[in-house]
C-alpha positions in Angstrom: 0.0 0.0 0.0 2.9 2.4 0.8 4.3 1.7 -2.7 0.9 2.6 -4.3 0.8 5.9 -2.3 4.4 6.7 -3.4 3.6 6.1 -7.0 0.5 8.1 -6.8 2.4 11.1 -5.3 5.1 10.7 -7.9 2.6 10.7 -10.8 0.9 13.8 -9.4 4.2 15.7 -8.8 5.6 14.9 -12.2 2.4 15.9 -14.0 2.2 19.1 -12.1 5.8 20.0 -12.7 5.7 19.2 -16.4 2.2 20.2 -17.5 1.0 23.1 -15.2 3.4 25.7 -16.6 2.0 25.0 -20.1 -1.7 24.3 -19.5 -2.4 25.9 -16.1 -5.2 24.8 -13.7 -6.6 22.3 -16.2 -3.3 20.3 -16.0 -3.5 20.3 -12.2 -7.0 18.9 -12.3 -6.0 16.2 -14.8 -3.0 15.3 -12.6 -5.4 14.8 -9.6 -7.8 12.7 -11.7 -5.0 10.5 -13.2 -3.4 9.9 -9.8 -6.8 9.0 -8.2 -7.7 6.7 -11.0 -4.3 5.0 -10.7 -4.7 4.6 -7.0 -8.2 3.1 -7.4 -7.0 0.6 -10.0 -3.9 -0.4 -8.1 -5.7 -0.9 -4.8 -8.4 -2.9 -6.6 -5.9 -5.1 -8.2 -4.0 -5.6 -5.0 -7.2 -6.4 -3.1 -8.3 -9.0 -5.7 -4.8 -10.5 -5.8 -4.7 -10.8 -2.0 -8.3 -12.1 -1.8 -7.5 -15.0 -4.1 -4.6 -16.3 -2.1 
């Protein structure tokens, strides 16, 4: 779970650093959306994988 949170933060930070200067607040909102979708999918996959053991 810690690894998922670290990856989520890294995705958000990188997208903010790279896209916000060019696209503004829209890029920030997209970064938030992408990081939340990644977290949801990763936690769902980890939960299914753990449940089937």
